[in-house]
N, C-alpha and C positions, 0 to 999 in steps of 0.2 A: 296214390301213397307209391307206386314207383316212379313218381319223379321227384320223391325226399332221395334218392340214393346217391348224389353227388352229395348231398347236404351230409349223409350219411358218410358220405369217404373220410367229408372232412372233419370229422367230429372228433373220430380221433389217430388220426394224422398226428394227432400229439400225443395221442397216448403212449406211445412208446420211443419220446426222444430223450430215454433212458441216456442221453449222450448229454452232457451239457461240458462243452469242450474252456480250459483254462490255457494259460499263457504256453504253454508248453505241448499243449494240444490235450491235456488229460482228458477225462470223466471229470466233472465237478458241476455241483448241483448249489443253489442257494448265493448270500453273498460271500462279506468276507469272513462271517463266521460259518468255517468248515468243519465236518467232522476229521477227525482223527484219522492219519493213515492205517490203522488198521482197521476199524469199521468200513474205509473208503474198500481196504482188500477183501471184509468180509462182504461185503453189496458184490462186490465183482465176482467173488466166488460164489456166491449162491445166483446170481444171473447166469454165469456159467452153466451151475447146474442145471438151474431153468431151461437155459434153453436145450440144452443137451435130451433132458426130456421130453420138449415139445419137440425137438426134433424126430428124438424114436415114436412117439404117442403120434404122430400125424404123419410120419412116411411111411407107417403102417398104414392107416387107413387109406395113405392113397394107391399103395401097395395094393391093398383089398379092393379099391372102386376100379381100380386099371385091370386087374386080372380076372375079376368076374364081371363076364354079358351081363349076368341080367343084371347087376346093379348101374344100369344106366339112365334111369328115369332122371326128369326132370327134377326129383327131390337131392336125388344121392350125388349130380352135380351140383345141386350147392353146396355138399355135405362134402363135398372134393376139393370145392374152392375156397372152404373156411379153414379144411385141412393144409391145404397149399399153404394160403396165407400163414398161417403158425405155425407150418414147418419152416416156413422163408423167417417168421420169424425168432423161431430158435436160431436160425443158422446164424442170423444177425449177434443176437446174445451172443456167439462163439465165439464172431468174427471178432466183436469188438473187446472182447476178453482177451484174444489172442493179440490183436492188434498193439493195443497199450502196451505190449509189452516188447512187439516184435518193432513194431513200425510208430513210435508216439509222433504221428505228426497230426497237423492241425486237418491239412486236407483229406487224409485219410480218417479222421474221426470225421468231415462232415460228409462225406460218402458214405461210410454210416450211419451215419443219421438219419439219410437220404433212404437210405435201406431201410432201415428202420420202420421209417414213417411210411411209406408206400405199401410193407409186409401189414402193418398192423391197420391201417387205412382198410385194404383187404377185406383184413379180418372182421373189422367192424361191417364193413358193409358186406358182409358174407351175411352175418348175423342179421341183418334187417330185410336181405332179399328171403333166408327161409323162414322169417317171422311174415316178410308179405304171402311167402307161398303158402304157410301152412293156413292164413285166414284164407287166401283165395282158393285152395282144395277146398273149402268149406263152406264159402260163401258160394261158388259157382262148384258147387259138386257132379252135375252132371258135363258142364261143358271143361272140367278140369283137364280131363284125358282126351287131348289135341293137339295139331299142331301149333297152333295158336299160341296155345301155352309153352310150348318146348321152345318157338322164337323169342315169347316176350321173356323168357329165364335167359336163354342163349344173349340176349340183347342186354338187358339187365345185370349178367357179369360184364358181358364185354368193356360195357360203359364203367362198372366200377373197377376196372382193373385198369380200364386208360388213367381213369382221373386218379387214380390213387398213384400210380406212376407218374403224374406228373404233381402231384403233390407233395410225391417224393424227393422230386426234383428241385421242391423250391429252396431248401435250405442249400442246397449246391449251389443252385446261381442266384444267392445273395439276398435270400428270405431269411436272414440273421443279426444277430446282433454284436455277432466279431469287433466291427472299427467303432461301434458306439456303447459299451460298456451301460453305460446311465439307461438304455433303453431293453435293459433285459429285463427276463421275467426268472420266477423260482426255476424254471428250468429251460437253460444256456442249450442252445445259442436262439433260442425263441426269444420276440421281443416281449412285452405287456402287451400290444395290443393283438398281436398273433395270436397270443396264449388266451384274451378275452375273446374272442371270438369264435374259436377253436371249441374252448370250454362251453359256449352258449349252443352253440351245435350239436355237442353232446348231447343237453341235456336236451336239447328240443327232438333228436333219435329216439333217446330214452322212452321219452314223452309219445312219439307215436312206437313205441314198439308195445309200450303199456298201454296202451289204447285198443290194440291191434290183440293184445293176448286178452284183456278182457271183454272187446269181443267174441273170442274165439271160444272163451270158458260161455257165456251166453251160448252161442250158437251148439256145442257140445250138450250143454242142458239143455236145453229145448228139444231137440233129438231125442237123449238119453228118456227127457219127460214122453215126450209121444210117440215112443218104442215102448214104452212101458205101457201108457193108454189104452195102446192098441192090442198089447197081451190085458186089458181091461183089468188089472190090477197093479200096482207098485211094489216088485221086488226089491229083496236086500241089494240085490247085485245091481239093482238101477245106482242106488247111492253109493254102494262101493266104486262105482265106475266111475262117475261122475266126482266123488271126491279123489279118485286116483289121478285124475286129468287134471283139477284144479291143484292140486297139489303138484304135479311136474312140471304146470305151465309155472305155477311159482317160483321152486328149484330156479327153472330155466332164468327167469328174469331176476331173480334174486342174487343171481349168482354172479350175473352181468353185471347189476348194479353194485352190487358190496364191492367189485373187482374195480372199476371203475369210477365210482362217484368220488373216492373219498379223493382221488389224484388231481377229479375235475374242479371238484370245488374248493382245492386247495389253492389250484394252478389262479382260480380266482380271486380269491381273500388273502394267499399268501404273500407277504415281499419280499423282496430280491433278497434282505438283508437279513433273513431268518435265517437259524443254524441249516446245515443243509438237513441233518436227522431229519426233520419231519417232511424233506420231497423223497427220503429214502423210503420213511414209514407209508407215504402213501401211496409211493411205487411201487414195491414191493407187491402189494395185494395184485395192482393190475397186471403184473408178470404173469401171475400165474393164472390169471385167462384162459389163455393158447394152450394153457398143460391140461386142463380141465378142459374145455370145449371138445377135446375128443371123446373122453366120458361121455357125456352129456348126449351129443349129435350122433355118436357114432357107434360105440362099445356097447349101449343097451340094445341096438336095433339087433332082429332076429335073424335080418337077413347076413347084415354083416358079422355075427357072430358063425355063422352056420357058413360063410365064407374063410372067418380064418381058420377053418377046423379044413378044410378041403384046402386052404391054402399051403397050411402044414402039417397037415396030418393025411390028408389024402381017405378020411374017415368017411365021406360021401362020395358018392357016383360023379360023377362031373356033370352028367347029364339031371340030376337032381330039380325038380322046379321050385320055383320060389314063389310064394305070392305077392302078388301085386297088393302094395299098402300106399296108403295116403302119406304124405310128408306129417299130418297129424300125429301118426302115430310112430315119428321120429325121433 
């Protein structure tokens, strides 16, 4: 499973190449049929607002994890990696908005593309790593809390961020269609072949995550059933717990799929000559994913909620004990 991480990084390096570079270095999508200047302005304003929300929401998560020594377990390291990547993606959206009006050049736009590619690649790879971690915490429950697990998590993240950085440099180093417009995809400056490859990688990773979450559901249901049998009867709480766990996993995977699948599918079936509004329509939901991630993976966690009170209100004593939880609780 872990060997799939580099592929996972590539899956969404295209995710937020929300920059298409026109003749003057501004953002553009699609072919000759473009949206009206007003629509472009609205998208840029929305991307700026989304970027600001991402920046603030994920910066808070990073601050809480860094502030609380109790949140240094492998699962929170992964959540911190996700928050850091989404924070950088939000910063990239803001810089993209600002540079379009301050420094509207092709070089700066390419640098922003690379920054966004690296950030969103790291975000998606962190999501995959969290899924793998949740699966391992249940499948190898007896050996999960070991030095080997910590080393494995750190190795995964180091590889993920390293490959993400490399992917972010590709558009800057020439992996674009700026000098051959006939090879452009619906998302400039990526070529059609690049987008097809990256879309296929996304579908592969999505299927891997779907498979892992199905296996997690099976393990959770089996464990709940075994506990109930040991008590010689099936209680109502057994069904409530199982239903809650399955619903949570469905929400997690459903949110991820609903955010990125429309854009990934359109990148494959879309034509560069289609009106740019189609690209905007499928891309906007994808930009919201990094804004939703801290709610799903961080703010719902009791330890992070308690740390927020400590950080901002000092409502708890600094020596308060934290109950160790497994990644499946995140």
